[in-house]
C-alpha positions in Angstrom: 0.0 0.0 0.0 1.2 3.5 -0.7 1.2 5.5 2.5 1.9 9.0 3.6 4.9 9.9 5.8 2.8 9.3 9.0 3.2 5.5 8.5 6.2 3.4 9.3 7.8 1.3 6.6 6.9 -2.3 7.1 6.0 -5.2 4.8 3.1 -4.1 2.6 3.4 -0.4 3.5 5.4 1.9 1.3 5.8 5.4 2.8 8.0 8.1 1.3 11.4 9.0 2.7 11.1 11.6 5.5 13.2 14.8 5.3 13.5 14.6 1.6 11.6 16.7 -1.0 8.3 15.0 -1.8 5.5 17.1 -3.3 5.4 17.4 -7.1 5.5 21.2 -7.1 8.9 21.0 -5.3 10.3 19.3 -8.4 8.9 21.9 -10.9 11.1 23.6 -13.4 14.8 23.0 -13.1 14.5 21.4 -9.7 14.6 17.7 -10.9 15.4 14.9 -8.4 19.1 14.7 -7.7 19.3 11.7 -5.3 17.8 8.2 -5.4 15.6 9.1 -2.4 14.3 12.3 -4.1 13.6 10.2 -7.3 11.7 7.7 -5.2 9.7 10.4 -3.4 8.9 12.1 -6.8 7.6 8.8 -8.2 5.8 8.0 -5.0 4.0 11.4 -5.1 3.2 11.1 -8.8 1.7 7.6 -8.2 -0.4 8.8 -5.2 -1.7 11.7 -7.2 -2.7 9.3 -10.0 -4.4 7.0 -7.6 -6.3 9.8 -5.9 -7.5 11.1 -9.3 -8.7 7.6 -10.4 -10.6 7.2 -7.2 -12.1 10.7 -7.6 -13.3 9.7 -11.1 -14.9 6.5 -9.7 -16.5 8.3 -6.8 -18.0 10.9 -9.1 -19.5 8.3 -11.3 -20.6 5.7 -8.7 -22.1 7.5 -5.7 -22.2 4.3 -3.7 -18.4 4.8 -3.2 -18.9 8.1 -1.4 -21.2 6.8 1.2 -20.3 5.0 4.4 -20.1 1.3 3.8 -23.4 -0.4 4.7 -22.4 -3.9 3.5 -19.8 -6.3 4.8 -16.1 -5.6 3.9 -15.8 -8.6 1.6 -18.8 -7.5 -0.3 -17.6 -3.9 -0.4 -14.4 -5.0 -2.0 -16.4 -6.7 -4.7 -18.4 -3.5 -5.2 -15.3 -1.5 -5.7 -13.8 -4.0 -8.2 -17.2 -4.1 -10.0 -17.2 -0.3 -10.2 -13.7 -0.3 -11.7 -14.8 -2.9 -14.3 -17.9 -1.0 -15.2 -15.9 2.3 -15.5 -13.5 0.6 -17.9 -16.4 -0.8 -19.9 -18.1 2.5 -20.2 
């Protein structure tokens, strides 16, 4: 899972490096990543932005995703996957 800097790195959790430039606007113009950690943070930030945009598109099309879950977790996962499939079909 992509996580923000508030989470610790552990198996399955991928947070950015702390104390290193992270936000996309910090890399604008001539300020390209210069170290491996900055490059990782740049790509991490870019991917998180893309994921947020994708979920925003899904939530705007399928209002069930904006509400508090009223079904069991296993079923809710199926609803999300189904919404993704329908979105790609449309």
